[in-house]
Every structure is written in structure tokens, then in C-alpha cells.
N, C-alpha and C positions, 0 to 999 in steps of 0.2 A: 191746750195743756190742762191737765187736772189741777196744777197748782193755781192757775187763774180762776178756775171755777171754784176752788175751795175758798180762795180770797174773796170773791164776789158774794158767795153764799154767806160767809161770816159777816161781811159788811152790811149786806141786806138784812140779815137777822138782827144785827145790833141797831140798825136804823129803825126797824119795825118795832122793836122793843122800846127804844127811846120814845117813839111816837106814842106807843101804848100807854106809857106812863105820863107823857106831857099833857095829853088831851084832858084827862080828868083833873090833874092838878091846876091847869090853866083855867078850867072852868069853875074851880072853887076858889076860896080865899087864898091869898098869897102864903099864909102860914097856917098849918093844921097840926093838931096835937095827936100823936100816936097813942092810942089807948091799949092796943094789942097788935102784935105781929104774928101772922100765921104763915108757916112755911109748908107749901103743898108740893108734892111730887118727889121729895127727897127720899132716896132708898138706901144708898150706902153712906151718904154724908148725913151726919147728924144735924138736927135743926139748930143747935147751939153753934155748930161750926159755921153754918150759913150766916147767923146773926153776927158772928164775930168778924166775918169778912165785910158786912154791910156797914159796921160802925154806927148802927141805929138801935134804939131801944125804946121800950115803952116810956111815955112821958116826954119824949123828944119832940121838938117842932120839925115839920117836914114841909118842904115845897118842891117845885119841879127840879130846881138845882141840886138839892140834896138827894132827891130820888135818882137823878141822872148819875150822880157820883157813885151812889150805891150800886146802880146797875153795872157801871163799868168795873167796879171793884170785883163783883161777882164773876163777870166774864173773864177778868184778868187772872182768876185762880186756874182757869183751864179745866175745871171740873164740870162745867155745864155747857151743854149744846144750845140751850135756850133758856132765857129768864124774862119773866114778866112781872112788873109791879102794879098792884091795884089797890087804891085807897078808897074805902067806903065805910061810912058811918063809924070812924074812929079806928077801923081795922085796916092794917097794911097787909095785903095778901101777897106773899112772895111765891110765885109759881115757877118751878124749875123743872127742866128736863136734863138729866145727868148725861154726861158723856159716857159712852160705853166703855167697858174694860176690854183690853186686848187679851184675846184667848191664845192666839198663835200668830207668829210672824213668819212668813214664807217668801222664798225668792224662787222665781221661775224664769228659765231661759238663760241663766248664768253658767257658762261652761268655763270661762277663763279665770274667774275669781270665785273661790269656794264660799259657801253659805257662812261658814264660821267667820271668815275674814270681813264679809259685808256687814254681818250682824255686830260685829265688835266696833264697827265705824258709826253706827246710828245710834240715836238717843233712845228710841222707843224700845220697850222690852215687853214680854208677855206679863200680864197681870198689872200692867200700868194703865192709867187713864189715857184713852184715845183722844188726841187733840188735833185739829187741823194744822195748827202752827207747827207742831212737831213733825207731822207728816211732811209738810213743805220743806222744813229744814233737813230731814233725813234724805228726802229726794235730791236736794241740792248737794248734799254730802256725797251721795252714791254717784252723782255725775262727776264730782271732782275726782273721785277714786278712779273712775274709768278713764277720765281725760288724762290723768297722771300717767296711765298706761298707754296713752296714745290713741284711745278710742273715742274720737270726737263725734262719730256718727251714732253713738249709743242712744237709745230711747227708753226711758223708764216711765212706767205708768203704775201708780199705786192703786189697787183695788181693794174695796171694803166688802167683806161678806158678813152679813148680819146673822147673829145667832140668837137663841133664846136667852133670857135672863140678862138683857141689855149687854150682851158680849158681841164682839166682832172678831173676824180673822182678817189680818192685814196682809195682803199679797202684793209684792213688788214684781210686776211683770217687766222683764228686761230683754231688750233686743240689743245685744252687745255690738253687733256690727264688726267691720274689719278694722285693724290698726290703721289709723291716719298717719301716714308717714310724710316726711319732708321730701317733696319732689324736687324742689329747686331752691338754691341759695344764691342770691345775686347780690352784687354790690354796685352802687351808684356813686360816682365821684372819685373813685380810686385810680390815680394816674400813675402811681409809683410801684404799685404792687398788683399783680394779677389776681383774678377771682380765686384761682386755685391756691395761691399763697395765703390769701386771707381765710379761705375755708380751712386750711390746715391750722390756723391759729385759734379757731373757735371749737367748741365741744360738740355742737350740733353738726351732724353729717347729713348729706343727701342719701336718699334710699338707694341701695345697690344689692346685688344678689349675694355678695359675700358678707353681708351684715345681718345674716339671719340669727346669729347668736348675740347680737348687740342691740341695745335700745337707743343708740346715739342718733338714729335716724327718725326718732319719734318726737313729735313737737311737744315741747314743754315750756309754758310761759316763764317759769322761774329759770330754766336754762337759757332762755333767750336773753333775760337780764343779765345773766352770768356771761354770756357770750359778748354782750356789749362791753363789759368790764375787761374781757380778754382782749378785745379789738382795741380798746383804749390802752391797755398796758403794752400791747404789741407796738403800736405807733409811737407811744411815748418812749419806749425803750430804744427806738430807731432814730430818735431825734426830732420827731414831729411834735414840738411842744404846743402848737396851736390846734392840734387834732380835735375834732368834734364829731359826734354821731348825731346827725340831724334828725333821724328817725330810724326805727326798726319796726317794720310792719310784717305781720304774718297773715296771709289771705288764704282761707279755706276754699278749695275748689267747689264748684257747683255740685258735683256728686259727692261731696264730703269725704273723698278718699285721699286727699292730699293737701299739704300746705305748701305755699309759695312764700319764702321769706326773703324780704328785700331789706338791706341796710344802705341807707343814704349817708355818705360820708363827706366831710370836709377836711382834707388832709392838712392843708396849710403848708408852710415852709419847713424845710428840714434845717436844723440849727447845729452848728458846732459850738464848743465851749471855748470862750475867749479868755476865761479865767474864773478862779474861785476865790472866795474870801470868807474867813470866819470872823465875825464881829461879835464882841462880848459886851453886854451891858451890866455885867456883874463886876463889882468892885474887886481890884487886885487880881483879876483874871484876864490874861492877855490872849486874845483870840488866836493869834498866830501860833501859839504853842500847840494848837490842835489841828494845824494844817495837815499833819501826817495822816490824820484819821479820814480825810476826804479822799474818796475813790475816783473822783473825776479829775482829768488832766487836760490842761490846755491843748486844743486841737482835736480832742476826742468828739465824736458825735454826741449830742445831748442824750442822756440815758436816765429815765425817771427811776429805774431800779437801783442804779448806782447812787442817785440822790437819797433815796430811802435808806440804802445801806450806810451812806455816810451819816446820816441823822442818827442811826442806831449806834455807830461806832463813836461818834461825838458824845452821845448820851451816856454810853457805858464809860468812856474815858472820864467824863465829868463825875460819874458816880465814884469811880476809883479815887478821884481827887476830893471826895467828900462833899461834892456839890449835889445834893439830893434834889433840891426844889429848883429845877431848871426846866425850861422849854425850848427846844431847838427848832426853829422854823426856817426852811429854805425859801428864799425869794429868788425867782427866776426873772432876771432882767433882760428883756429882749431888745436886741438891735435888728429890727426887721429889715431895714435897708441892706445891711451886711450879712443877715442871716446868722447872727451870733447871739449867744446868751451868756451872761455872767451869772453864776450861781453864788448867792451870798447866804451863808448860814448864820442866822442871828440867834445869839444865845440870851434869852431873857430869864430874870428871876421870877419864879412864880410864887403865889402865896403859899405859906406853909400849911400843907394839907396832908393829913395821915390817913392811912387805911384803917377805918374803924372795924369793919366786918366784911368777910367775903362769904356770900351765900351761894351755895351750889344747889341748883333746882333742876328737877326733871330726871335725875339719875335714879331710877327704880332699882336697877341691878348693880350698877357700878358704885363701889364704895366711894365716899367723899374723898378719902385720902388719895385715891388714884388721880382725881382731878386736881386736887390741891397741890400735889407735888410738881405739877406741870406749871404752876403759877410762879412767875418770877417776882411776885409781890406777896407779902405776908401781912397778916393783921398787926398793926402797929408800925409797918414800914412807911416811909415817905411815899406819897402818891406820885406815880410816874407814868405818863400816858404811853411812852415808848415801850416800857417794860410790859405794860398792860396789853398792848397789841401783839407783842411777841409771846405773851402767855396764851393769848387767844389762839395763835398759830400752833403752839405746842399742843394745846388740847385737840385741835382739829387734826394734827398729825398723829395722834393716837389711833384714829380710824375706828373709834368705838361708837361714834355718835353720827347721826344723820344731820343734825343741825347744832351749831354752837353760836350762842349770842352772849356777848359780854357787855353789860351796861353799868353805868355809874350814876349813883343817885346821892343826894345830900345825906349826911349822917346826922347824929344828935346834936352836933355843935358845928358852927361855921368852919372850923379847921378839921372837920372829920368828914369822910366820904365812905359810902357803902358800895361794894362791888357785887353785882348779881351776875352769876354765871348760870345761863339757862341752856340745858342741853336736852337733846332728843335721842334716845338711845336707838341703835340698830343692831341687827344680828351680827355676831362676831365669829360665828362658827363657819367653818369651810368644809365642804366635802367635794373632792375631786377624784374622778376616775379617768385614767389616761390609756392610751394605746398608741403604738408607734413602731418605728423601725430604725435601727442604727447599724451602720456598716460594722461596727466593732462588737455589738452585743446581739444583733439579730432582731427579731420581733420582740417587742416588749409590751408590758401592761403595768400600770402603777395605780395605787389607791393612797390618797392622803386625806387624813381627818385632822382638822386643826381647830383649836378654840383659842383665840387671841386674848380673850378677857375671861379667864377661867374664874368662875365663882364671883365675878365683878371685881377681882383683885388685881386686874392687869396682868395676870400671869399668862404665859404662852404654853400650851400643851400641843405636841405634834405626834402623830403616828403615820408613818409612811412605810410602804412596802413596794418593791419593784421586782417583777418576775420577768426575765428575759431569756432568750435562748441560751446565752452563756453567762447570765449573772443573775443572782438572787439577792435581794437586800431587804433587811427589816430594820427600821429605825424608831426609836422612841425618844422624844426630846422634851424637857421641861425647862422653862426659863422664868426666873423671877427678875424683872427689870430694875427693881429698887430693893436690893438686898440690904437688910438691917437699916431700912428707911434712908438709904444714901443712894446717890446716883452711881450705883455699882450693880451691873448685871451678873446674876449667878445662875448657873444652869447645870443639868446633868443630861448625859446622852447614853443610851444603851443601843448597841448595834449587833447585828449578825449578818455576815456576808459570805457568799460562796461565789467563786469565779472559775470559769473554765479557761485555763490558759494553755491548753494542749497545743493549739496552733502556734503559739509563740515560743513556749518553753517546755512542753511535754508534761505539764503537771496541772493539778487543781489546787486552789487555795481556799482555805476556809478562815474567816476572821470573826472572833466573838469577844465582845468587851464592853467597856464603858468608859466615860470621861466626866470630869468635873472641870467647870470653866468659869472664869471671872473676867469681866470686861468693864472698862470705865473710860470715859472720854478725857483726853489731855487737853483738848481745845475744841474749836468748832469743827475742824477737819481731821485732827489727829485722834487716834483710838488705840488703846492697849488692850490686849487680851492674853491672859494666862491660862494654861490648860494642863490637867494631869490625866493621863490615859493609862488604863490597864487593859491589856487585851491578850488573848491566846491566839496565836497564828500557826495554822497547820499547813504543811505542804504534804499533799497526798495524792494518791492515784498516779504516782510517777511512772511513766512508761518505762518498759524494760530497755527501750532503745534510746532512752533520754541521756543527755550529757552526764558524764560521771560527776561533774560539779554540782549538778542538781540532785542526782541520786544520793550523793553524800549529805545533802541538807534535808532529806525527807524526814518528816516527823513534826513533832510539837515544839513550839518555842513561845515563851511567855516574855512579854515586853511591859516594862514600867518606866514610863517616860513623862517628863515635865517639859513643856513648850511655851513659847510666847510668840505673839504675832503683833507687830506694830504697823499700822496702816495710816496712810494719808490719802484722803479722797475728796476732791472738789469737783467731780464730774457733774454735769447738768442731769444725768440720768444713770441709774445703775444698770438698767436693762438695755436701753438704746442710747448709749451716750454719743454726743456730737462734739463736746468740747470738755477740756479739763484733764487733771492728772489723777492717776491712782498709783500709789507707791506702797510696797509691802516689804517687810523684814521678818523672816521666820527663823527661829532657832529651836532646837530640841536636844535634850539630854536624856539618854536611855541608861538604865543601870541602877536605879534606885529599887533594887530587887529584881527578880526575874532573870532570863537568860541573856537578853540583848544588851550590849554594852557599845554605845556609839554616840557621837556628837555630830550633828547636822546643822546646816544653815542654808538659807535660800533668800535671795533678794531680787527684786525686780520692780519695774515701773511700766506704766502703759499711759501713753499721751494721745489725746484726741484733738484734732484741730480742724475746724470747719474752713475749708479752702474756698468754697462758694456755696451757694444755696444747694442743699442736698449732697454736696461733695465733702466727704469727711475723710481725713487722713488719720490712720492709726499707726503708731510706732510703739513696739513693745520690745522690752529686753528683759532677760532674766538669766540668773546663774545660781548654781548651788553646789554644795560639796558635803560629803559624809564620810566619816572615818571612825574606826573602831579603837578601843583602848583595852588595856588589861589583857593582851595577847588574844583578844577575841577578833572574830572576822565579821565583816558586814555580810549579811546573808542576802540571798537573791530577792527576798520579799521586802527588804529594806532599802535597796538601791533604786536609783532613778531610771526611768525609761523615757524614750522619745519615739514619737511617730503617731500615726492616726490624726486625731484632731489637734494634737500639740505640735505636729510637724507634718503638714500635708505633702502628699507625694510619696510618703513611706507608710508601710503598714504599721499597726501597733507593735511597739517594741522592734520596729524595723531597723533602727539606727543603734550602733554601738557595739560592745564586745559580744562575741558570739563563739560558740564552740564550733571549731572548723570541721569536725567529724559529723555531728548530728545537726548542725545549723540552729541549735536552740540558742535564744537570746538569754544573756546572762545579766543584763543591766549594767550600770556603771556608777562609780562613786563621784564623778564630777560631770557637770554639763554646763552648757550655756546655750541659749537660743534667742532668736529675735524674729520679729515679724514686722514688715512694712506693708500696709494694706490701705487701698483707696476704695472707699465705697462711693458709688455714684448712681444716679437715677437711670432708668431704662425707658423713660418716656411714658410710664404709666403714672396715673394719679398718685400723689404722695400718700394719701390716706390709704391706698391699697397695700402699701408696704412691700413692694417689689423693688429690690435694689440689685445692682451688679457690684462685683468685687474683683479687683485685680491685686494680686498679692505675691510676696516672695517671703519664704521661710528660710531661715539659715541658723546653723548651730552645730554642736557636736556633743557626744557622750562618750566617756572613756574611763578606763581604770577599773579593774576588778582585783580582789585580793589574791585570786588564783592566777598563776602565770604558767606558761609553757607553750610548746608548739601547737597545742590543741586550742589555744585561746587566740582569736583574732581580735586585736584591740588597737585601734588607731585613733588619735585625737584630731585628725584632719577635718577640715571644714566640710559639711554637707550643706546643700542649698537646693531649693526648688522654687519654681514659679508657676503660677496658674491663674485661672479665672473661676469665678463662682457667681451663683444666683441665690439670693435669699428672699423669703416671703414670710411676712408676719401674718399668717393665715389665721382664720377664726379658731382653728384647732391648735394653734401654737406655731412656733417658728420651724420652718422648713429650709434647709440649706443643702445645695449641691455644689461640689467643688471638683475641679479637674486641675491636677497639678502634675508637673513633670520635673523630676530631679535633674539638675545640671551640674551638680558637684556631689559625688558619692564615692563609697568604697564597693568593691566588687561583691562583698558578702552581705551588703545592705539589701533589704527586701523592699520593693517598691509597691505602691498602691496608687494608681492614677486617678481613679474615680471614687468619690466619697459622698455619701448621702447621710444626713441626719434628719430625722422627722419625729416629731413628738406632739402630743395633744394633751390638754386637760379641759374637761368641760363639766 
């Protein structure tokens, strides 16, 4: 490799130059007086500059040791390709050959990474002095960039093209090679969990055809370290308190096309909790008063996540009791013979240390206050490591930064500490283009443009549009997450929507309007949101054969409404939950101006329970009601509808009140619905994301303001059962359901087969 050649050339040149000066000085007296210093060969560098680097001047005594030091100093500047010192008759001749200037830097053979990106990563620039050391450093940096993308077979050769006037062109010749993927991930020593189960617990994945839009199957040394932490957390959360990773090896195949990763594990015994105890070493504080903050119970499997959660809860409780200078340490006392552990939380008083200063470093674009408001410590506060760790998590959760490192160092006094928050920013803009198909809306395409950190202020701006066969939507949304510098989110939404409802109710709908919203957390899981909406709703293109109840409502209607939504959410995932609760309560009042005058309310809950590995039970229930006041009626566009994705086995608006003559759906003022669904594996790899579903939907929709023999309206129970298959494809979720109603009314409209498909890339 050329790096080795450059190194050897540099060392040989230095050794030859040292030998050049040592011989004449050794042959003469040990000390000689410099009467004159003559600099030869310097073109761009002034002679005075050369002398300043040597730290020698006329009248100084010189010997071989001082000459050697002067030579090293000149080479260390990086300005010279060669330096020779020669002393003769009182004159010290300094003969230099300057390093050339770089005229141009070019990259050849790079298709996957643009020139601009490579140039931004290296140190050398045009019009800078060419040095071998910087070339070696830049070559190493380029290798790192390509290996970060998984291209370990890359080959980079720097070439130097000499020009006149002591200038050079520097060309990096690159053979990028193919992406080096992870061919195999194996585990040694795992007796209680299969390889497939452990593969699902780590972030690195084996190469597969369906991962062409993902980089998870590319080898990354940093990711391998992260995977070790994920494995450790997995085992510790399952009760294996003695778990160890003995080694994690990544072996590159001979053809440099694939990595084989092997984790060697020692699982150890699985422990149950025999008991917990809180011990206080602080005067006037009884530890047993904090037992309620411990999240572990006797008989539970040991869980390190719950231990950490307990430490946080105890620390917060002590803070509320004005004990600021405390340290809570969990002690895991093992009974290996009986496979039991006792967890003792020891509370110690720590030295009184205050936060002197918080430094935010590396945020070029993001404002300091965006980071500082996520800190649970402020300058002048008592220092608390638990709060510091949670602050680091809060900053990472912003998803504005590629790396977040929080470090503590001593302050200006023994009772002062300085917190350094080092961040590395990443792109926060998103552009997504989508295409898909829905049974209800037909073929669809969408475009989303989003900036999550607008102008570095942490603000969120979204533009989204969807064009489908039976629906068109345009949305603009802006959110300020810390309105008035408080933990209060404020936002504005603008929307325009058109929908083709001819199949259901023989009319088209157009909605145009906007909304103002405010949201704030009530606790870790509870959140309150208030919203004011002003919109114009039009019922148009009503068919001449439509129900008279719909023809009477044709035209424009303005709605001015205020609403609130209260939610509780402790699910483990918002997108693909496997455990936890989600509860909601919504109320709305319309009539603060406009034409609509109604009050509505809706409440429901969804519960997820992991029955066994990859088997998840979901139980959902929801009910709602809407009523008009001041002699007004609830219009069709304000009523509830059931069917389609909300009630499988029936068409959109397939359930509920209907015009007996035209079969147009009229919607209903009251509804309830429920779902019981079991998701289960189908024998495919978990990471492929293919699952089966067995479900039953039930509920009813009834009551309209209009009555008469033309209105079919029954509040009887409807129910259906079916099977489905879902796939978390690289293009987005795809789901196919087949359902058959087993309780219905004769006028309800069925739909047995339903498919929903969407993608964003």
C-alpha cells in the first residue's frame, strides 16, 4: 500500500538528513559558534520563518544534538520535503526543499459517494501544502467512510501528479467494491433462547432479499457494540442476573463479500425475586416509607429494567421530600443454590455538589435552548446522576442528533461540577413519496415533506398531500413543542379534503378549514390536548336519486367547535405494540358561531397482552354519542359511521341507519364497537414481519334525527369473525382480511374481503 511507502520514504529521508549533519559535527569540536546562518532553497517560505522554527541564531553555540533538534523542528512544520544542515567555517547552511502546493484534489471511481461528501471529510484542500502525513490521514478517513456504509472491500490509492512551479494534483483512485453484508449471525452458549429469538433482540440483521431498502444487514463495528448491550439488556430483563458475553467476533470471508458474526454467551442461572428492601443511611429518613416506589415484587423474575425504574422512582420521591444530595444504589444479593435474588436499594447521602455550568457543544444549527430545555438539571441545581441520565435520554429522544454524550468534570470549587453535553447533529428533514391501494379509497399516491427541527428551534413543519381514486387531501401543520418556553405544545393545522361518497350515500363531500391546538403532559403517561376548529363543510353533487334526507342537507355548513382529548398510553410501541394500555376520552362542543350546534363524546380503550412469544392478544372497546341543541339537527357529515377497517365484514358505512328506498347510509348518533384479535406467527422469521390474525368485531350504530317508514334503524348487535395476514414489508404495512358477518340486519351491506396496502420510501 502507498501509505507504507510514504512512511518508509519519510523515515529514510529523516535518517539520511540526520546522518548528513551528524558527520560534520562529530568530526569537529563538540561546540562551534554560528557566525552566520544561510537559508538555501526556500521559495514560498521566508528565510526568517525558517529561522524561527529552528530556534537558532548567529552567536549561538551548536553541536550535533542542537542540530538534530533543529532538523526535527523543521520537518515537524510539514512545509518541507527535505532538509539538510551543513556547518562550514562558521556558516550554518540550511538547505531545504519545500513541499509542493496542492493545485487540485480529485476522486476517481466513486459512484456511491459524491465528490462533495468525500471532500468534506478530508483535511487537505487546494492551495494547501502537500504533506505525506495528511495524505495518510485522509486515506484512513476515506476508508472509514466507506466501511461505515458496509463497503469493506474498498481499495483507495492516492496518486500524485507533479506540475510546474512546485505544484501537484492529488488524485484518490477508488475501487468501491460491493457492499459487505452480514451473511450469518450465530450464538454459542445459548441454551434457553433460540438463535432466531436472539437475532430479533439485536439491531444487526442477516442479509436477506427483502432488506434492499435497509442498512441493518451491513456490518458496523459500532452497531456490534450496541448489539452486545442489547443482548445484555435482554437477558437481564428476563432474570439472568449472571449473564455475560464472553466474545463477539466478526470474521470477514476470504472473498471480502460477507461477515460472519459469532456471539459467545454464558447465560447463567435464571433468578426470581425473593424480596426487596430499601435501606436508608440518611438521618430521619426511614427506608420502608419508599417501598411503594419499588417496581419489583416477590416471586417475579428478576428484571434489570424494573430495577432501574425503581431507582428513578426512589430518586424522584426523595427529591420531592427535599433530599437533593442522595445516591440510590441497587445491591443484587444472589442465592445461587436456590436461584433467588434479593434486591436491596441503599440510599446514601452524597457530598453537596451543585451544577456550576452546563455547556452545549457541537450544535451548529440547533439552538442551545432546544437542548437545555430537555435537561432535568439547571445551573445552580443540586447535582443528581439519575436526573442527568434521564436528561441524556430526553436529548436522544429528540432525534435531532446522531450522537449525544454527556460528561461531568470538576468545576471551579470542590462543591461545583460542570456538565458537558456534546452532540453531533444529523439531518432532520424528511421527504417521502408513497403509492398504494386501499379497498375504500382505491389507488393512492402521497407526498410528505417534513422538517422536525425548523431553523434549529425544535419546531415541526409538515406538508402532506394524498391523491386517491375517491379521496384528495392537503394538510399543512406547524407545531411549537415549547410554547412560551413551557412544556406546552402549540400548533396550527390547515386542511382541504374532498371525498367521493357516492357509493355509500350518493353525495360528495368537501371540507376546508383550520385548527389551533394546545397539548401538555399531565404525567408520564397521561396527556391533555385542547383544540379549536373552524371549517366549512359542503355536501355537493347529490344524486337526483339520493335519499330525501340527504338532498335536504345539500349545501354549505360552517362549523366552529372546541374539543379536548385526554389520553393514557403505556404501550411498549405506538406502531407495533405487544403490551400495555391505550385509553382515550374525547369531547367536542360546536356552536361558538357557525351553523353546527352539537355536543359529542367518545371514549375507548385498547389493551395488548403477550400471551406467549409472538402471540399478542388485543382487546378494544369504544363508544360514542352526539346530540344537537337549540332546535338544530345533527347533519349526516357529523354523524358516526361503522364499516370497512372499523368493522370488518361490512362495507364502509355498511352498518346503521339507512334509507329503505334508496339504500343510502345515513350515519348514526350513537355507536359502540369492540374487537378481540389474536396475532400469531406463521412460521416465518420474526424479522420478516409476516403474522396471522384471528379476530371478531362486534358493535352497533343507531339513531338519526329523521324518522319515518323510510328510515331503517335498529340498535341490534352486529358481529363478524375472520382471518387475516399482515406483512411489515419494506414498502410499508400490507394487510389482507377475510371476514364473515354472523349477526346483522337485512339492510346492512357486507364486504368479505379487504386489502390495505401502502408504502413510503
